[in-house]
Every structure is written in structure tokens, then in C-alpha cells.
C-alpha positions, 0 to 999 in steps of 0.5 A: 610281912618281908624282911625289913618289916620284920626288921624294923619290928625287931628293932622296937621289940629291942631283938638284935641278934635276929635282925642280925640273923634277918639280914644274913639270910637275905644276903645270902639268898641274893648273893646266891640267886643273883649269879645268874642273869639272865639275857634276852636275845634278839636276833638278826633273823625274822620268823620266815628265817630271811635276816634282817636288814639294814645289816648294820641293826645289830648296832644300832640298837644297842647304839640308841640303847648306849646311855643305860649303864650301871651307876658309876658306869663310864663310857665314852660318846662311841662305847656301847651299854654292858646292858645292850651289846651287839653279837654274833651269834652261829653265824648271825647278828644279834643283841644281847639286852640284859635283864638288869636294864629293865630294872634300870629302864623298863622304858628301854627295855620295852622299847628292845622288845618292841624292836622286835617284836615290831620287826618279826625277829625271832629272840631267847633268852639265856641265863648267864653266870657273872661273878658275884663280887658285881654286885 
């Protein structure tokens, strides 16, 4: 049974202290694990090492994913989502796709992943720390 199911049982039994203890445990676990963000990096290089064309592919892909944003975050029509950002890594055009996009909109994540697979692009994963206040 998960912590929430246990909490319901504790409420029914009147064990308020046990509930608070479980909530503190849950929150401390959640805060310690959420400080790391997984990211998918799609490189503008094919599996055989050729540069991917057109040269603005990263901006186009990030543009398609721009509507998918965290709740409460607004952006103008010409801004990228913080979950899909074009960038240069070691002189290679890339798009960094945040794992939180998968939670927000699984089809958008699937689109980005399949774009890389269909075009035989190199991909990688990386973990990046973020401030705990971003919850």
C-alpha cells in the first residue's frame, strides 16, 4: 500500500501523528529525488557522423514543442518551452528535451524521440541538478 493509502487508514483510525510522519517522509524523499532532472539530448549528427540538415532543424523542432510549458508559465509566440531548448554542444546543434515534458504531454515526448529515431540522429541522456524551489 502506498503512503496515501496508509494515510487514509490512519485517518480512519485517528492516528494523526503517524500521518504527519508519513507525509514528512514522503516530502523529504520527493525533495531529494526531484533535485535531479533527466534530459534527452538530440544531437544534429546522424549515426554515421554526418551533420543533419536543414541547419535550422533544432529551432524547428523546439518550435513545434513550444506550446508545452509548465503550469502557470506563459511565453510569447516566439519563445521556446523550457522543456525543449535548442542549443550548441561542442559545436553541434542539439535539442535538449526535459523528462518533465514526458509527464506533461507523452505524445510530445514521443514525437521528439521518434524524430530522432526516424532521422537516425545520435541521442544521449544527462542528469542536471535544479534548485529545489522549482517544485
